[in-house]
N, C-alpha and C positions, 0 to 999 in steps of 0.2 A: 175748112182746115187749111193752115198755111202750107205752101208748097215747100217740099224738101228737095234741094238740088245738090249739085256737086260742090256748091259754095257753103252749104250749111255746116256749122260747127256741131259736133256730136258730143253730148255729155251723158252720163249714166248714173244710175243708183244700183248698188250691189247689195243683195239681201238673200236670206234663206230662212223662211219662205219669202215670197215676193208679193203675194196677193194683197197684203195689208197696206202697202206703201201708198201714201198720198202725195209724195213729192213730185212725180211727173206732172200732175194737173196743176199744182201750185207754181212750180218753176216755169212750165211752158206758158202759163198765163202771164207770168212776170216778163218773160222774153217777148211775148207779143205786145204787152203794154209799152215796152221800151224799144220796140222795133229791132230786136236782136235776131239775126239769122242763125238761130241755134235751136236744138231740140234735145230734151233729156228723156231717155228711155230706160226701162227697167231691165236689169241683168240678173237672172236667177242663177246664183252660183253657190254650191255647197262649200263648206270650209276646205275640204281636200282639193278643190279646184281653184281656190282663190289666188294662189301664187302664180299659177299658169295663166289665168285670165289677166292679172295685173301686168305680167310680163308681155302678154300679147298687146295690151292697150298701149304700152310704151311705144310700140312700133306703128301705131295707127296715127298717121300724121294729121288727120282732121279731127282728132279727139282732144277735147279741152280739159276733161277731168271728170271726177265722179264723187258721189256721196256714198259713204259706207254706213250700213245700218246692221241690225241684229242678224247674225252674231259676229260680224266681221270687224267691229271697231278696235278691239284690243290687238288682233292679229295684224291690222294694217300698220301698226307702229313699226314693226320690223320690215315691212315690205316697201316703205317709203324711203327715198334717198335722203330726205331732210324733213324734219318736223318742227313746228313752232314750239316755243317754250311751254305754252299751255297744254299742247298735246303730250309733250314729254312728261310734264308734271302730273297730268291726269292718267297717263298710261294707255291712251286710246286715240284713234283718229276717226273723224267722221266726214271729212271733206278733203279731197286731194286735187291738186292742180297738176296737169301734165305740161311741163315746159317743152319748148321747141325741140330740145335735144333728147326728149324722152324721160328726163328726170321727173320723179313724182314727189311733190311737196305737200305734206299733210298738215292739217290743223284740226282742232276740236271746237265745235261751236254749239253743241247741245246745251251745255250749261248756261251760256250767255242767252240763248234763245229761251230757255225755261224761265230765267229770272226776268227777262224783258217782258215775257208773256204775263207773268204774275203782276208786274208793275203796270202793265197796260190794263189789267183788270182791277187796279187800285188795291193790290195786295203788296204791301211793302215788307220784304223779308227782314229788314234791319231790326234786331232785337228779339226776333222770334226764336223759339226752340223748335228745331226741325228734325223730323224722323224720316230717313231715306231707306227704303227697302231696296236692297241690291248693292253689289259692289263691282259690277261690270262697267263697260264703257260709258253708257248713258248715266248710270247712277253716280259714277265717279265724277263725271263732268258736272252734274247737277250739284253734287256735294261741294265741289270746289267753288262753283259759282255762288252758291248760297253762303259759303264762308266769306268769299270776297264781297258779297252783298251785305254782310254785317250781321248774320244770325248770331245769337249769343251762345247757342249750343247745337251740336249735331249728334244724332245717333245713327250709326250705320248698322243696319240689320241684314244679315245674309245667311243663307242656309249653310254655306261653308265658312266656318268661323275664322279660319286662317285668312281668307280674302277680306273679310270685314276688318280684322285686326291690322292687316297690311295697309288697307286704305286709310283707316283711322290714324295709323302712324304717320303716313304722308301728310294728312290734313293737319295733325298737331305740329309737324315741322314747319309747314307752310303758313299756318295761321295760329301762332301760339296764344293769341287772345281769345280763341274759340275753344270751349270745352268740347271734347269728343268722346263718345261712349259707343259700346257695341251691344247693349242689352236689347234683344229683340222683343221682349215682353213689356217694354217701357212706353208703349204707345200713348197711354193716358197722360204722361208727363210732358206732352209736346203741344205746340200750337198748329204746326204745319206737318201734314203727313204726305209723303211723296212715294209713289210707286215708280222706281227706276228700273224695274225688271221687265221681262217680256211676259210674265205671268198675268193672264187675263186676255191674251189674244185668242186663245182656243177654249172652247167650252169645257174641255177635260182638264184644264190647268188647275193646279192647286192655288189657293189664295196667297197673295204675296205677304199678307200679314193677317193677324187675328181680327176679323171684322167686329167681333163682339166688344173689342176695346175702344172702338170709335165712339166719340161723343159729339153731340150737336155743336159744341163750341169749336170743334176742329175745322181747319181748312184742309181739304183733301184734294191732291193733284195727281195727275197721270202723265206719264211719258208716252204711253201707248196711244196711237191714233185710230186704230181699227181693231175692235169696234169703238165707236165714239163713246158709248157708255159701257165701260167695263164693269164686271161684278163689283169691283171696289167702289167705283163711282155710284153705282146703283145703291149699294149698301149705305154709302155716306149720305146720299141724297135722301134716302128713306129715313135717316136719323136727323135730318134737318141741317146737315153740314153745308157750308159753302164749298162748291167743287170747282175744279179747273180741269177742263178736258185736255187731251194731248195735242190736238191739232194747232192751237195757238202757239205752242213751242216751235213748231215747224214754220209757221207763218212769220214768227218773229226773227228767225235766223235765215230765211230763204234768200233775202237780198245779200246777206253776208256770205252765204255759200256761193251765190252767183259771182260775187266780186272776187272771192278767193280763186274760183276756177277760171276766171278771166271772161265770164259771160257778161259782166257789167264792169265799167271802169272802177278801179280801186281808188 
């Protein structure tokens, strides 16, 4: 194990729960490969403690930045001093850089990582009809990235209809050439099915969509990284679908995160 000294730059990942996160092992391996004297560690913080923690991190002078994951991505938008256009458009932040003066600069990289992971697996989103379960931070980022990647149609399916309609409206404004709908039961009319929710992390979770509507011709993808094979992916694989696990999304965006936080040169 690398020595951690008074010179080591500290980075973090903020989540609730924290047990499922894969980022520390992936990011720390990246730091080691590049000879970076930095370490990324997990911070377990509940929503009610998030603002206090972020305020404390502002004052930690050897702290470089952090990654925000479930459920903190939407809330981070208001806690940052400045956010990128992408984060503002999506309505969530998943990576934050601490400037020398304590200012927090946020961005959103989930969607970029998801689309890059698809393409690395020879799945080109251009022209596909995509169904995205969820309307939170990760799902919004994925939906925007798929629209930017050239999908012909997007369906946003969410348990809270108002959130689905709000996200659909923002997508229509940003990408007028993409048709956008919110019918949750329209799974069969799509090529690509994506779970952008946290449903599937715990054994007691409800399914993010109706598995009986999945057909062998579908491509089924996850944003969840732990467990590696969620109930959705197991159901899709049993039906003969091509599947995409969640971890490649992280692997595709990890260098971008390190660069944003100042762990690697931009």
